[in-house]
C-alpha positions in Angstrom: 0.0 0.0 0.2 1.3 3.4 -1.0 1.3 6.5 1.5 1.7 9.8 0.3 2.0 12.9 2.5 1.5 16.7 1.8 4.6 18.5 2.6 4.4 23.0 3.7 7.2 22.8 1.0 6.1 21.1 -1.9 3.1 21.6 -4.0 2.7 18.0 -5.0 2.2 14.9 -2.9 4.9 13.0 -2.1 5.3 9.0 -1.6 7.0 8.1 1.6 6.3 4.6 2.1 4.1 1.4 1.6 1.6 -0.5 3.5 -0.5 -3.7 2.9 -4.4 -3.5 3.0 -4.4 -5.5 5.9 -1.9 -3.3 8.1 -4.2 0.0 7.3 -6.9 -1.9 9.5 -5.3 -3.7 12.2 -2.2 -1.3 12.7 -1.8 1.6 11.1 -5.3 2.9 10.6 -6.7 5.9 10.3 -5.8 8.0 13.3 -2.9 5.6 14.1 1.1 7.1 14.1 3.5 4.6 11.3 7.0 4.9 12.3 8.8 5.2 9.0 13.0 4.7 8.8 13.1 8.6 9.3 9.8 10.0 9.5 6.7 9.6 11.9 3.6 10.6 10.0 -0.4 9.6 11.0 -2.8 8.5 8.7 -5.5 10.9 7.9 -9.5 11.2 8.5 -11.5 9.6 5.5 -12.4 13.3 4.2 -8.8 13.3 2.7 -8.8 10.2 0.9 -9.5 9.9 -2.9 -11.6 7.3 -3.6 -11.6 7.7 -7.6 -8.8 4.3 -7.0 -10.6 2.7 -4.1 -12.7 0.0 -5.0 -15.7 -1.0 -3.6 -15.8 -4.2 -1.6 -19.4 -6.1 -1.8 -20.1 -7.4 1.4 -23.9 -6.6 2.3 -23.9 -8.5 5.8 -20.9 -6.5 7.0 -22.4 -3.2 5.9 -25.4 -3.9 7.5 -23.6 -4.6 10.8 -21.6 -1.2 10.1 -25.1 0.7 9.3 -26.0 -0.5 12.7 -22.7 0.9 14.5 -22.6 4.3 12.9 -26.1 4.7 10.6 -28.0 4.6 7.6 -25.5 6.9 5.9 -22.5 4.5 5.6 -23.3 3.7 1.9 -20.2 1.3 0.9 -17.3 0.0 1.9 -14.1 0.4 -0.1 -10.4 -0.7 -0.1 -7.6 1.7 0.5 -6.9 3.7 -2.9 -4.4 1.8 -5.2 -2.8 2.1 -8.5 -0.3 -0.7 -9.9 3.1 0.7 -10.6 3.4 1.6 -14.3 6.8 1.5 -15.4 5.4 3.4 -18.9 4.3 6.3 -17.0 6.9 9.0 -16.8 5.2 11.2 -15.1 5.1 9.5 -12.0 0.9 9.8 -11.6 0.6 6.0 -9.9 3.1 6.8 -7.1 0.6 9.5 -5.7 -2.2 7.5 -5.4 -2.2 6.3 -2.0 -3.5 7.1 1.7 -3.1 10.4 2.7 -0.9 11.2 5.9 0.6 14.3 7.7 3.5 14.6 9.6 3.3 13.7 13.5 4.2 14.9 15.9 5.1 18.2 14.7 7.9 18.7 16.7 11.5 17.3 15.7 15.0 16.8 17.3 18.0 17.2 15.4 20.4 14.1 15.5 24.0 15.8 16.0 24.9 15.5 19.6 26.9 19.1 19.4 23.2 20.6 18.4 20.1 18.3 19.8 17.9 21.6 18.5 14.0 20.6 19.4 11.7 22.7 17.4 8.4 22.4 15.4 8.6 20.6 11.9 6.7 24.0 10.5 9.3 26.6 12.2 11.9 26.7 8.8 14.5 25.6 10.8 14.4 21.8 9.0 14.0 21.0 5.3 12.0 17.9 3.6 14.9 15.9 1.4 12.6 13.5 -0.9 14.2 10.5 -2.1 12.5 9.6 -5.5 14.4 6.7 -5.8 13.9 5.4 -2.2 10.8 7.1 -0.9 10.8 5.4 2.4 14.1 7.3 2.9 12.8 10.6 2.5 13.5 12.6 6.0 14.0 16.2 7.5 17.4 17.8 7.5 19.1 20.2 10.0 21.5 22.9 8.6 23.4 23.4 11.6 26.4 21.5 10.3 27.2 20.8 6.6 25.5 21.3 3.6 23.2 19.3 0.7 22.6 15.8 1.6 25.3 15.9 4.8 22.8 17.9 6.7 22.2 15.8 10.2 18.8 14.0 10.1 15.8 15.6 12.1 13.7 12.7 14.0 10.6 13.1 15.3 10.5 14.1 19.0 10.6 10.8 21.5 6.8 11.9 23.3 3.8 12.9 22.5 0.5 13.7 25.1 -2.6 11.5 24.5 -6.1 11.0 26.7 -8.5 7.9 27.2 -10.7 9.6 25.0 -9.0 9.1 21.8 -7.2 12.5 21.5 -3.4 12.7 20.9 -1.6 15.8 20.7 2.4 17.3 20.5 3.8 17.3 23.6 3.8 20.9 25.4 7.7 21.3 25.7 7.6 24.8 26.1 5.0 24.9 29.2 6.8 21.6 30.6 10.4 23.2 30.7 8.6 26.6 32.0 6.6 24.9 34.5 3.9 26.6 33.2 5.0 30.0 33.5 4.9 32.6 30.6 7.5 32.7 28.0 8.8 34.1 24.8 8.9 34.0 21.9 12.4 34.0 20.8 13.1 30.8 23.6 14.7 28.1 21.6 15.0 23.9 23.4 16.8 21.3 23.0 16.2 18.1 24.0 19.5 16.0 25.3 20.6 12.6 26.9 22.9 12.9 29.4 23.1 8.9 30.2 23.6 5.7 28.3 20.4 3.9 29.0 17.7 6.1 27.2 15.4 5.9 29.7 13.7 9.1 30.6 15.3 10.2 33.9 18.1 10.4 31.3 16.3 12.8 29.2 16.6 16.6 29.7 14.6 19.4 28.2 16.9 22.2 28.1 15.8 26.1 27.2 18.0 29.0 25.5 16.6 31.3 28.9 18.0 31.0 32.5 15.1 28.3 33.2 16.5 25.2 35.0 16.6 21.9 32.7 13.9 19.6 33.4 14.1 15.7 33.2 11.1 13.7 31.5 10.8 11.5 34.5 8.7 14.4 35.8 6.1 13.8 33.0 6.0 9.9 33.4 3.5 8.5 36.0 1.6 10.1 38.6 3.6 13.2 39.0 2.6 13.9 35.4 -0.7 15.2 36.8 0.7 18.1 38.2 3.0 19.3 35.5 0.9 18.6 32.0 -2.0 21.1 31.3 -5.5 19.5 30.6 -5.9 17.9 27.1 -6.8 20.1 24.1 -9.1 17.6 22.8 -7.0 18.0 19.6 -7.7 15.0 17.1 -4.8 15.5 14.5 -6.2 13.2 11.9 -8.9 15.1 11.5 -7.5 18.7 12.0 -9.7 19.4 15.0 -10.3 20.6 18.4 -13.5 19.4 20.6 -14.2 19.8 24.4 -12.0 17.3 26.8 -12.2 16.7 30.9 -9.3 14.2 30.6 -6.0 14.7 32.0 -3.3 14.3 29.6 -0.5 11.4 29.6 2.7 11.3 28.6 3.2 8.5 26.1 6.5 7.2 24.0 6.3 7.8 20.4 4.9 4.3 19.0 3.5 3.1 22.3 1.6 -0.1 21.8 -1.6 1.7 23.6 -1.2 4.4 21.1 -4.0 3.1 18.8 -6.8 0.0 19.1 -8.4 -0.9 16.2 -12.5 -1.3 16.5 -13.5 -3.3 13.4 -16.4 -6.0 12.4 -15.4 -8.5 10.7 -17.2 -11.5 8.8 -17.0 -14.3 6.8 -18.4 -14.3 3.0 -21.3 -16.8 2.7 -23.3 -18.0 -0.2 -26.4 -16.2 -0.5 -27.7 -19.0 -2.6 -27.3 -22.7 -3.5 -26.0 -21.7 -7.1 -22.7 -20.0 -7.1 -24.0 -17.5 -9.9 -27.0 -16.3 -7.9 -25.1 -15.9 -4.9 -22.4 -13.7 -6.9 -25.9 -11.9 -7.9 -27.3 -11.1 -4.9 -24.0 -10.0 -3.3 -23.7 -7.6 -6.0 -27.4 -6.5 -6.2 -27.1 -3.0 -5.3 -25.4 -2.2 -8.2 -26.9 -4.4 -10.4 -30.5 -3.1 -9.9 -30.1 -1.0 -12.8 -29.4 -3.4 -15.3 -32.1 -5.2 -14.2 -34.3 -2.5 -15.5 -32.9 -2.9 -18.9 -34.5 -5.0 -22.1 -31.7 -8.0 -22.0 -29.7 -7.2 -25.2 -29.4 -3.6 -23.9 -28.3 -5.1 -20.6 -25.6 -7.3 -22.1 -24.1 -4.4 -23.3 -24.4 -2.5 -20.5 -23.1 -5.4 -18.1 -19.5 -5.5 -18.6 -19.4 -1.9 -18.4 -20.4 -2.4 -14.2 -17.7 -1.9 -11.9 -18.6 -5.8 -10.5 -18.3 -7.2 -13.7 -14.8 -8.7 -13.1 -16.4 -10.8 -10.3 -19.1 -12.1 -12.7 -17.3 -12.2 -15.8 -16.5 -15.8 -15.3 -20.3 -17.0 -15.4 -20.6 -15.5 -18.7 -23.4 -12.5 -19.7 -26.0 -14.9 -20.5 -25.8 -16.9 -17.0 -25.8 -13.8 -14.9 -28.6 -11.9 -16.6 -30.9 -15.0 -16.2 -30.0 -14.9 -12.3 -30.5 -11.1 -12.3 -33.9 -12.0 -13.7 -34.5 -14.7 -10.8 -33.1 -12.6 -8.2 -35.6 -9.7 -9.2 -38.6 -11.9 -9.3 -37.8 -13.0 -5.9 -39.4 -10.8 -2.8 -37.1 -10.7 0.1 -37.9 -8.6 3.0 -35.6 -6.1 4.4 -36.1 -7.2 7.8 -33.7 -10.0 7.0 -31.0 -8.0 7.0 -31.4 -6.0 9.9 -31.8 -9.4 12.0 -28.4 -10.2 9.6 -26.7 -6.9 11.4 -27.6 -7.8 14.9 -26.4 -11.1 14.9 -23.1 -11.3 12.8 -22.5 -15.4 14.2 -25.6 -16.6 13.6 -25.8 -17.0 9.5 -22.0 -17.9 9.7 -23.0 -20.9 11.9 -25.9 -21.7 10.1 -23.7 -21.9 6.7 -21.0 -24.1 8.7 -23.6 -26.4 10.0 -25.4 -27.1 6.8 -25.4 -28.7 3.4 -21.9 -28.7 1.7 -20.7 -25.8 -0.4 -18.4 -25.2 -3.2 -18.3 -21.1 -4.1 -15.5 -19.3 -4.9 -15.4 -17.5 -1.7 -16.8 -20.5 0.4 -16.2 -24.4 0.7 -17.1 -26.4 3.1 -17.2 -30.5 2.9 -18.3 -33.1 5.3 -15.6 -35.2 7.0 -16.1 -38.5 9.5 -15.9 -37.5 12.6 -12.7 -40.0 14.8 -14.3 -42.7 16.2 -12.7 -42.2 19.6 -14.4 -38.5 19.9 -18.3 -39.2 18.6 -19.3 -39.0 22.4 -18.7 -35.3 22.1 -18.0 -34.5 18.6 -20.9 -34.0 16.6 -19.6 -32.7 13.4 -16.1 -31.8 11.7 -16.3 -29.9 8.1 -13.1 -29.1 6.3 -13.2 -25.4 5.1 -11.1 -25.4 1.8 -11.6 -22.0 1.1 -12.8 -18.9 3.2 -12.7 -15.1 2.6 -12.9 -12.9 5.4 -13.5 -9.1 5.0 -12.7 -6.6 7.9 -14.2 -2.9 8.6 -12.6 -0.3 10.4 -15.4 1.7 12.2 -13.4 3.5 14.7 -10.4 3.3 17.2 -9.1 4.2 20.8 -6.6 5.0 22.6 -4.9 4.2 26.3 -7.3 1.5 26.8 -8.4 -1.5 24.4 -11.9 -1.8 23.5 -13.7 -4.8 24.9 -12.2 -7.9 23.1 -15.0 -10.1 20.3 -17.9 -8.8 21.4 -18.6 -7.0 18.0 -18.1 -10.7 16.0 -19.6 -12.4 18.4 -23.2 -10.1 18.3 -22.8 -8.1 21.4 -22.2 -4.4 21.9 -18.6 -3.1 22.7 -18.1 -0.4 25.7 -17.5 2.1 23.2 -18.1 5.5 24.9 -14.2 6.5 24.0 -14.6 5.6 20.4 -12.4 8.1 18.1 -14.0 9.3 14.6 -12.4 8.6 11.1 -14.2 11.5 9.9 -15.1 15.1 10.5 -18.6 14.7 9.9 -21.0 10.9 9.8 -18.7 8.4 7.2 -20.3 7.5 3.8 -17.8 5.0 3.4 -15.6 2.9 5.4 -12.1 1.4 4.6 -11.9 -2.7 4.8 -9.6 -5.4 3.5 -10.2 -8.8 2.9 -8.0 -12.2 3.5 -8.3 -15.4 2.0 -7.7 -18.9 3.8 -8.8 -22.4 5.0 -10.1 -23.8 8.3 -11.5 -26.9 10.4 -14.9 -26.5 12.0 -16.0 -28.7 15.0 -19.3 -29.0 16.3 -20.1 -29.9 19.8 -22.6 -32.2 20.7 -25.4 -30.1 22.1 -26.8 -32.6 25.1 -23.4 -33.5 25.7 -22.1 -29.4 26.6 -25.9 -29.1 28.0 -25.3 -31.8 30.8 -21.8 -30.5 31.6 -23.1 -27.0 32.2 -25.6 -28.5 35.0 -22.7 -30.5 36.7 -22.3 -29.0 39.9 -18.7 -29.2 39.9 -19.1 -26.9 36.6 -21.7 -24.6 38.3 -19.3 -23.9 41.2 -16.5 -23.0 39.0 -18.9 -20.9 37.0 -19.5 -18.7 40.0 -16.0 -18.9 40.8 -15.3 -16.8 37.0 -18.4 -14.8 37.4 -17.2 -13.6 40.7 -13.8 -12.6 39.2 -15.4 -11.0 36.2 -17.7 -8.6 37.9 -14.8 -7.7 40.1 -12.5 -6.8 36.9 -15.5 -4.7 35.5 -15.5 -2.9 38.8 -12.2 -2.3 38.5 -12.1 -0.6 34.8 -15.8 0.8 35.7 -17.5 -1.1 32.5 -20.3 -3.6 32.6 -18.7 -5.9 29.9 -21.3 -8.7 29.6 -19.8 -12.2 30.7 -20.0 -14.5 27.5 -21.1 -17.6 29.8 -19.2 -21.1 30.9 -20.0 -22.4 27.3 -17.8 -20.0 25.8 -15.0 -20.6 28.3 -15.0 -24.0 27.4 -15.2 -23.6 23.9 -12.6 -21.0 23.9 -9.9 -22.9 26.3 -10.4 -26.1 23.9 -9.6 -23.6 20.7 -6.4 -22.6 22.3 -5.0 -26.0 22.8 -6.1 -27.1 19.7 -4.3 -23.5 18.1 -1.1 -24.9 19.7 -1.0 -28.4 19.0 -1.7 -27.7 15.0 0.8 -25.3 14.9 3.2 -28.0 15.9 2.1 -30.0 13.1 0.6 -27.8 9.5 3.7 -25.6 9.0 2.0 -22.4 10.3 3.3 -20.3 12.9 0.7 -20.0 16.0 0.2 -16.6 15.3 -1.2 -17.2 11.8 -4.2 -19.6 13.1 -7.0 -17.6 14.3 -10.2 -18.9 15.6 -14.3 -18.1 15.6 -16.0 -19.5 19.2 -19.5 -20.2 18.3 -21.0 -20.3 21.9 -24.7 -19.4 22.5 -27.3 -21.1 24.8 -30.9 -20.7 24.5 -33.8 -21.6 21.7 -31.0 -21.4 19.2 -28.1 -22.9 20.9 -24.5 -23.0 19.2 -21.5 -24.5 20.4 -18.4 -25.1 17.6 -15.4 -23.3 17.1 -13.5 -22.7 13.6 -9.8 -22.6 13.2 -8.6 -20.7 10.4 -6.0 -19.1 8.5 -6.0 -15.7 6.8 -3.4 -13.9 4.9 -3.6 -11.5 2.3 -1.2 -13.5 0.6 -1.0 -17.2 -0.7 0.4 -18.1 2.7 -3.0 -18.9 4.2 -4.6 -21.2 1.5 -1.9 -23.6 1.0 -4.3 -26.7 2.6 -1.6 -27.4 5.7 -4.7 -26.6 7.8 -7.4 -28.6 6.4 -5.1 -31.7 6.1 -5.0 -31.9 9.9 -9.2 -32.3 9.9 -8.6 -35.9 8.3 -10.4 -38.5 10.7 -7.2 -40.3 11.0 -5.2 -37.4 12.0 -7.6 -35.2 13.8 -8.5 -37.5 16.7 -5.0 -38.0 17.6 -4.4 -34.4 17.4 -6.9 -33.8 19.9 -5.6 -36.2 22.2 -2.6 -34.7 22.1 -3.7 -31.3 23.1 -5.7 -32.4 25.8 -2.9 -34.1 27.4 -0.4 -31.5 26.9 -3.4 -29.4 28.6 -3.3 -31.4 31.9 0.2 -29.8 33.0 1.6 -26.5 32.6 5.0 -25.5 33.3 3.9 -22.9 35.5 2.0 -25.2 37.8 1.1 -25.4 40.5 0.8 -21.6 40.3 -1.0 -21.9 37.1 -3.5 -24.3 38.0 -4.2 -23.0 41.5 -4.7 -19.6 40.3 -7.3 -17.5 41.9 -9.3 -15.6 39.6 -11.1 -13.7 42.1 -8.2 -12.5 44.4 -6.1 -10.6 41.3 -9.5 -9.7 39.5 -8.9 -11.8 36.4 -10.6 -12.8 33.0 -8.9 -16.1 33.4 -8.7 -19.1 35.8 -5.7 -21.7 35.0 -4.1 -20.1 32.4 -1.0 -18.3 31.5 1.4 -18.1 28.7 3.5 -21.5 29.3 -0.1 -23.3 28.5 -2.7 -21.4 26.7 -2.3 -17.7 25.5 -2.1 -17.3 22.3 -1.0 -14.4 20.1 -3.2 -11.0 19.7 -3.8 -12.0 15.7 -4.8 -15.3 16.8 -7.4 -14.9 20.0 -10.4 -13.1 19.3 -11.1 -11.9 23.4 -7.3 -10.9 23.8 -6.8 -13.9 25.8 -9.5 -13.6 28.5 -12.1 -16.2 29.5 -9.7 -19.4 29.4 -9.6 -22.0 32.1 -7.9 -25.4 31.6 -10.0 -26.8 34.6 -12.9 -26.8 32.5 -11.4 -29.2 30.1 -9.2 -31.6 32.0 -7.9 -32.6 35.5 -5.4 -30.0 36.0 -2.6 -30.1 39.2 -5.0 -28.8 41.2 -7.0 -32.0 41.3 -10.4 -30.3 41.1 -13.2 -32.1 39.4 -15.6 -30.5 36.3 -13.5 -30.9 33.3 -15.6 -31.9 30.1 -13.2 -34.4 29.0 -12.8 -36.0 32.3 -16.7 -36.5 33.3 
């Protein structure tokens, strides 16, 4: 993905680096700071994006879910703007198409230790030195020493200020070094490192006046509340300010808690049994106009439509026949509303239903291993899978509640930062393709296990710990149920075992937990790979679902779960005493990478699976 940036000293955009579309959702989305080799930039709001080269992604279920969050004004989902490199384009127009960014933080420091000048990027002291051959080497320079390209590089200041309401701002260097006292316009600053450790206590801000130099250690921790001003409510990605009552906090540039994505994710499931009917239904919003035309006219117009590359493989005649069938159907809009409120439900029905063989969703039956038929009701091999993610907001300092969006619940989003100044009419998205294994538990067996007195006793303990965790954070996050904890724990032990066998790294295997009680119960897990390249679709995971391999792998995973390298501390861990959302679980036995776990390693407990070192009964596989 190409990034473009505006420079105050250039009339044209500058290409300064590249990112993948998936990175623009998960790591460097709108409002996030991207660290380049010599620059630090922030991705600007959606108002600044050029949509001419941003392809529309048809995914009606995800669009309906997004509208339930942000409003009906959202018209479509789009990929980030992109144009392939054209060697015949000597004007370089393709290189100026990308995601807009701006320099942030706005303060720079000269890297020459004899200078260490600290000043705003737009002060006139620093100059942007573009590099058309290697855009990622574009940098600011300071003319304190040498000339031309030998001038020392100016790097971003190491600290910024942020607040839990999603605001971020330049660190108040002048205010801080002058201890809140008035200062003139002729003052100059230096950022000096007096030690060799790089810690904040050894970094000092010096002013050209008589004021004493001040250590950055005073701006970090509890003391920062007395030395830093109140939050200005700044959104640099939007160029706006808003009222804010939060206290600012000092944050190191590039800190992991500087940006947390708020996303909605869905799997593309067939809208009809026939692949061409399913494709037409998916693109129906854009095909409505074609449906109103005479057949011969429609045949000429169809190849000019934006969705034609996805329909061309079926041929014009089959597509027109499918359009006619779709036009004759009378589908109530209430169905879409239901899907918007329940992301997991339609996916569950697709996985447990009849086998499918669509370009984006291929599911086949596999016999259940004989040794596990008492609890395992169904095994499905998912040979093709497409996941579409949409970014609808972000937060800073505190991460949003994990997994509530994908499970159909409502996340705690009072501190959600906006992606645009006004209500957005579109959202950025990314799609990944992969493969997976779906396992459905026997509902009667799960229900009987939930009623076991030992399980009920453990449920009360975990719920009490959940209540304490919520009280500490002043939130009312929903308890997912003991069924979810069971399935989630089983998913994690399988991820670890599968990673040893299939060739994929554990961080490349994701999970989706389907856990619901009541009238329409669900009890199953999907382990899948999803990558923007071919790595996620090599077939290594699907082969593990064969009946002659799956049973052995499950046995090995459960046996490994009985003992943890941190036992007895792990097995005897009291979640209530520590206010944790996990029981017998830790990095040595269950915790997975952030890219794998849909709940941030919350709601895990080996004791619900097998008999652990603690010896307490109630494990699903020991009953």
